C-alpha positions in Angstrom: 108.4 73.8 102.4 107.6 76.8 104.6 104.0 76.2 105.8 103.8 79.9 107.0 103.9 81.1 103.4 100.5 81.5 101.6 101.8 82.9 98.3 105.1 82.5 96.4 105.6 84.3 93.1 109.0 83.6 91.6 110.3 85.5 88.5 106.7 85.7 87.5 106.2 87.1 83.9 103.2 87.5 81.7 103.4 88.7 78.1 100.7 89.4 75.6 102.5 89.3 72.2 105.0 92.2 72.4 103.6 93.7 75.6 105.0 92.6 79.0 102.2 93.0 81.5 104.1 91.5 84.4 107.9 91.5 84.5 109.8 89.0 86.6 108.3 89.8 89.9 109.2 88.0 93.2 106.8 88.1 96.1 106.3 86.0 99.3 103.1 86.6 101.3 102.7 85.1 104.7 99.5 83.6 106.0 97.3 86.1 107.7 98.9 89.1 105.9 96.7 91.8 104.4 98.4 93.0 101.2 97.4 95.7 98.8 98.6 95.7 95.2 98.7 99.5 94.6 99.2 101.1 91.2 97.7 103.0 88.3 95.7 101.4 85.5 98.0 99.2 83.4 100.4 98.5 86.3 99.8 94.7 86.1 97.7 94.3 89.2 94.8 92.4 87.6 97.1 90.3 85.5 99.0 89.3 88.6 95.8 88.3 90.4 94.6 86.3 87.4 97.7 84.2 87.6 97.4 84.0 91.4 93.9 82.5 91.0 95.0 80.1 88.2 92.7 81.9 85.7 95.7 82.4 83.3 99.1 80.8 83.1 102.4 82.8 83.3 104.6 83.1 80.3 107.5 82.2 82.6 108.1 81.9 86.3 106.0 80.2 88.9 103.0 80.7 91.2 102.6 78.7 94.3 99.6 79.1 96.7 99.6 77.1 100.0 102.5 75.1 98.5 100.5 74.0 95.4 99.0 75.1 92.1 96.6 78.0 92.5 93.8 76.4 90.3 93.7 73.5 92.8 92.9 75.7 95.7 90.5 77.8 93.8 88.6 74.6 93.0 88.7 73.2 96.5 87.5 76.5 98.1 90.6 77.6 100.0 90.7 80.7 97.8 87.7 83.1 97.5 87.6 85.9 95.0 85.8 89.2 94.3 86.6 90.2 90.7 85.9 93.1 88.4 84.6 90.8 85.7 81.6 88.5 85.9 78.0 89.6 86.3 75.2 88.4 88.5 71.8 87.1 87.3 69.6 90.2 87.5 66.2 88.5 87.7 67.2 86.3 90.7 66.9 87.4 94.3 70.0 88.0 96.4 69.3 84.9 98.6 68.5 82.7 95.5 71.8 83.6 93.8 73.8 82.6 96.9 71.9 79.4 97.5 72.2 78.5 93.8 76.0 79.0 93.7 76.4 77.1 97.0 74.6 74.1 95.4 77.0 74.0 92.4 80.1 73.1 94.5 81.2 69.4 94.3 80.5 67.2 97.2 84.1 67.1 98.3 84.1 70.8 99.0 82.8 71.9 102.4 80.3 74.7 101.9 79.0 76.9 104.7 75.3 77.6 105.0 74.2 80.3 102.6 72.4 82.0 105.5 75.7 82.5 107.3 77.4 83.9 104.2 74.5 86.3 103.8 74.8 87.4 107.4 78.6 87.9 107.2 78.2 90.1 104.1 75.5 92.2 105.7 72.8 91.1 103.2 70.1 89.8 105.6 67.8 92.8 105.1 67.9 92.6 101.3 68.0 88.8 100.8 64.7 88.9 98.9 65.6 91.8 96.7 66.1 91.2 93.0 69.8 91.6 92.0 68.8 94.2 89.3 67.3 96.4 92.0 70.5 96.3 94.1 72.9 99.2 94.1 76.5 98.8 93.0 77.7 98.5 96.6 75.0 95.9 97.4 76.0 93.8 94.3 79.6 93.9 95.5 78.5 92.6 98.8 76.7 89.8 97.0 80.0 88.8 95.3 81.6 89.0 98.7 79.0 86.6 100.2 79.7 84.2 97.3 83.4 84.3 98.1 82.7 83.4 101.7 80.7 80.2 100.9 83.7 77.9 101.3 85.1 79.7 104.4 88.3 80.4 102.4 91.8 80.7 103.9 92.6 83.5 101.4 90.5 86.2 99.8 91.6 87.8 96.5 89.9 91.1 95.6 90.4 93.0 92.3 89.4 96.7 92.6 86.5 95.6 94.9 85.2 99.2 95.5 85.8 100.7 92.0 82.8 102.8 91.0 81.3 102.8 94.5 80.5 105.9 96.4 82.2 106.8 99.7 79.5 105.2 101.9 79.4 102.0 99.9 83.2 101.7 100.0 83.1 102.2 103.8 80.4 99.6 104.3 82.3 97.1 102.1 85.5 97.5 104.1 83.6 97.3 107.4 82.5 93.8 106.3 86.0 93.0 105.1 87.5 94.0 108.4 85.4 91.5 110.3 86.6 88.8 108.0 90.2 89.9 108.3 90.0 89.7 112.0 89.6 85.9 111.8 93.2 85.7 110.5 92.6 85.1 106.8 95.1 86.1 104.1 93.7 89.0 102.1 95.2 90.3 98.9 93.5 93.2 97.1 94.3 95.4 94.1 93.4 99.0 94.3 94.3 102.4 92.9 92.8 104.1 96.0 95.7 105.2 98.2 93.5 105.7 101.2 92.2 102.1 101.0 95.7 100.8 100.8 96.9 102.9 103.7 94.0 102.2 106.0 93.3 98.6 105.4 96.6 96.9 104.3 99.4 95.9 106.6 101.7 95.8 103.6 101.6 97.6 100.3 103.2 96.4 97.0 103.5 99.3 94.6 103.4 98.2 91.0 104.2 100.2 87.8 104.4 99.0 84.2 104.4 95.4 85.4 107.2 95.8 87.9 107.3 96.1 91.7 108.9 99.5 92.6 108.2 99.4 96.3 107.2 96.8 98.9 106.6 97.6 102.6 104.3 99.2 105.1 102.7 102.6 104.3 105.3 104.2 106.6 108.2 102.4 104.9 107.0 103.4 101.5 106.5 107.1 102.5 110.1 107.0 103.8 111.4 106.1 100.3 111.0 109.6 99.2 113.0 112.1 101.2 111.1 115.1 99.7 109.4 117.1 102.3 107.0 120.0 101.8 108.0 123.4 103.1 105.4 126.2 103.1 106.1 129.9 103.9 103.9 133.0 103.8 105.0 136.3 102.3 103.4 139.8 102.0 102.3 139.5 98.4 102.7 137.4 95.3 105.6 139.4 93.9 107.6 138.8 97.1 106.7 135.1 97.0 108.0 134.8 93.5 111.3 136.6 94.5 111.8 134.2 97.4 111.0 131.3 95.1 113.7 132.5 92.7 116.2 132.8 95.5 115.5 129.2 96.6 115.8 127.9 93.1 119.1 129.6 92.6 120.5 128.0 95.8 118.8 124.6 95.4 118.3 123.9 91.7 116.7 120.5 92.4 114.0 122.0 94.6 110.5 122.3 93.2 108.8 125.6 93.9 105.2 126.7 93.5 103.6 130.0 94.3 99.9 130.2 95.3 98.9 133.8 96.1 101.1 135.0 98.9 102.3 131.5 99.8 105.3 129.6 98.5 105.4 125.8 98.5 108.7 124.0 98.2 109.4 120.3 97.7 112.9 119.1 98.2 115.2 116.5 99.7 117.4 118.7 101.7 114.6 120.3 103.7 116.9 121.3 106.6 119.2 123.4 104.4 116.2 125.0 102.7 114.6 125.7 106.0 117.8 127.5 107.2 117.7 129.7 104.1 114.0 130.6 104.6 114.5 131.4 108.3 117.3 133.8 107.3 115.0 135.4 104.7 113.1 138.4 106.3 110.3 138.3 103.7 109.4 134.7 104.6 107.4 133.8 107.7 105.3 131.1 109.2 107.5 128.3 108.0 105.8 124.9 108.0 107.6 121.6 107.2 105.4 118.5 106.4 106.6 114.9 106.0 105.8 113.2 102.7 102.4 111.4 102.5 101.7 108.1 100.8 100.3 110.2 97.9 103.6 112.0 97.6 105.6 108.7 97.7 103.2 107.2 95.0 103.7 110.1 92.7 107.5 110.3 93.3 108.1 106.6 92.9 106.0 106.1 89.8 107.5 109.2 88.2 111.0 108.0 88.9 110.1 104.5 87.5 108.8 106.1 84.3 111.9 108.3 84.0 114.2 105.3 84.5 112.3 103.3 81.8 112.6 106.1 79.3 116.3 106.5 80.1 116.8 102.7 79.6 114.9 102.8 76.3 116.9 105.8 75.1 120.2 104.0 75.9 119.1 100.7 74.2 121.0 100.3 70.9 118.8 99.8 67.8 119.7 97.6 64.8 120.2 99.2 61.4 
């Protein structure tokens, strides 16, 4: 057994009647890694995390966390979680909620002092505030404090900043960064590309229950060779003429005219650039490398097209 591995998902599959929510995914996550599960709604992120926490069982395949069953480590406190589901008791005060939950752990689980969890989550100043008077961001930090009570080796976060404003998201991740610096394994699901890019050291891109990319933000950006070329012209008519010329020479290039400016996305950017440089009506050529957003759109669109192609080619019984 490799003791450096925190999570092992092997051929993991989850079906709900005729719907396959997660389809034979294979993932190994090392201890101390910060991993984002990135994908649109319905990608299978939450279903994967539920199996990772032992909240649901796979239809087939296996889940191993720290070499054992996930439910075991959820019970013994080695895994902490901040989930979308599950409410807080609105009439209780912040400190009371954390102290109450701390007292419910069995005696064989080592629980940190509630005061320390409150400090680590940045809740000291509002510990006497009723939950129902806390903002969405403050309530998320209460859930974060609860997840820290057992000083877990791994944190699992499901869309932890969904519905929060920009400041609340920033405050939440500031608190998370402090926890991550202690070397814990952190796995979080998100549909915010900026969060995945800034906080995660590794991104697993999911779509329709499948993994379509896995790597650093730079590695995923590199999976699309499409670059953006931008040129200025004298007027919209000229821009459209240049766009038509580019489309004739490069049928697979995507062109878009905005005012006097032509935007082109293509794989063979060098060849298109040479054409534009030889076109007197085009000037101020700018070439931009693909962003994570570009890669996300490109990879999910490609995955969707491939699924449709497979479905169209699947024979049907008569």
